[in-house]
N, C-alpha and C positions, 0 to 999 in steps of 0.2 A: 340287666339290673333294672328292676322296675321300682319306681319311686311311688310312695303312697301319696294319696291326695293331700294329706297334711304337709308332707315334705315338699311336694310340688308347689303348694300354696305358699309355704314358707320361703322357698327359693324365689318364687315370683315376687313375693313381698320384699325380700332383700334386694332383688334386682331393681324393683321400683324405687326403693329407698336410695340405693346407690345412684340410679338415674336421676332422681330428684335432687340429691345432694350435688352431683356433678353439674347438673343443669343450673341449680341455684348458685353454686360457687363460681363456675366458669362462664356462665352465660348471663344470668339474671343480674347479679351484683355489678359486673363491669358495665352492663348496659345502663343500669340505674345511675352509676357514677358518671357515665358519659352524658346521660340525660340531665343530671344536676349541673354538670359543667356547661352544657349548652344553654340551660336556663339562666345561669349566671351571665354567660356571654350575651344572651338576648337582652337581659336587663341592662348590662353595661352599654350595649349598642342603642337601646331605647333611650337611655339617659343622654348619650351623645347626640342622638337625633333631636331630643328636646332642647338641649343646649344650642345646637346648630340652628334650630328654628328661632330661638330667642335672639341669637346673634343676627340672623337674617332679618328679623323684625326691626333691629336697630340699625341695619345697614344704611338705609336712606339718610337718617339724621347724621350718622357717622361720616358718610360721604360729604354731606353739606359742611360739617364741621371741618373735615380735612381740607376741603376746597377753601374755606375761609382762612384756615391756618396757612395754607400755601400762599394766599394773597398777602397775609401779614408778613410772611417770611420774605416774599418778593419786595415788599415795601421796606423791610428792615435791611435787605441787601443793598438797597439804594442809599439808605441813610448811614449804614455802617460799612466802611470800606473793608475789603479783604486784606488782611495782614498790613504791610507797610505801604499803603497806597496814599502817600501824603504829598506827592509832588505838587498837587494843586494849591497847597498853601504857599509854597515857595513861588509858584507861577503867579499867584495873586499879588505878590509883592512887586512884580515888575510892572503892574498896571498903574502904580502910584509913584509919586516922587519920594521914595523911601530908600534910605541907605541901609542895606541889610548887612549886619556885621557878624551875626552868629545865628545859626539854626541847628538845634540839637534834638532830634527825635531820640527817645530812650526806649528801653525794652518794654514790650507789652506786658502788662500785668493782667493775667487771666483771672476772672472772677470764678470762684468755685461753683459748679453746677449751673453755669450760665453759658449762653452761646456767644457771649461777647467778652472782650477785655478792654482795658483802656491803655492808651499809649501817651505818656507825658511827653510834651515837647516844650523846649525853652528856646526863646529867640531874643536877640538884642538887635535893635535898629535905631536909626536916627531919622526923624521925620518931623514935619510940622504938625501942629495940633489937628488941623483939618484933614491932612492926609491920613493921620492915625485914625480919626473918626471914620473916614471913608474905608480904610482898610478893615477896621473892626466890623463895620457894616457889611462889607463884602464877605468876611468870614461867617458872620451870622446868617447870611443868605446862601451859603454854600449848600449843596444837596447832601451834605454829610453832617453828622452830629459832632460839633466841636464846642467844648466849653472853655472859656477863658477863665482861669482860676485866679491868677494874680496879674496885676498890671502896675508897674512902677514907672513913674515919670520923673525926669529931672532935666534941668536946663543943659543944653549942649554948649558949654563954654560961654562966650560972650554973646552968641547969637540969640536974640530974644525969640525968634520965630521957630527955632529948631529945638527938639526935645530928644534926650536919650531915653529910650523906652526898653523896658525888660518885660517880657510876657511869658507866662507859663500857661500852657493850654493842655487840654486832654481831648484826644480824638478817640472815639469808641470804634472798636475794630471787631468785625464778625469773625468768629472762629472758623477755620477751614473744616470741611467735613472730614471726620476721622482723626483730627489732631486733638491732643489732650492739653 
């Protein structure tokens, strides 16, 4: 069976159209989709590189700021005791002629969004006016932050040189890492 030139040309044309369709559908379009995806990935990566360069440019000042903040934290750790580290207040009493009758540290009240809380303490004691002044001076010069909020004085019976003293103080306490 011999095909005419027209029929051969038509079959070749149909084969070329089928080849073009198959090539376009199964080769060209998937490769174009892959190229578009790779272009998007390149753009995302380029943006990440630009952001990384911006961060790297700020790294020096951020390291300096971090070092300064670490220094401040170390200073605060000296001024603010960790949790109930209040033995030094009672120890201070023994250095003076003070009759200690009551010392009551209370629960720490944590400030919201702060790294510290305050711990109220009440104490009652009997001492002379000058021993009281020396004791309060000693508390003021402790390496911790302690505020005397109230101070009540009254005579201790018939003794003119002794006073009954009631003191309310607040000690500021540094929050332990990880505690809420």
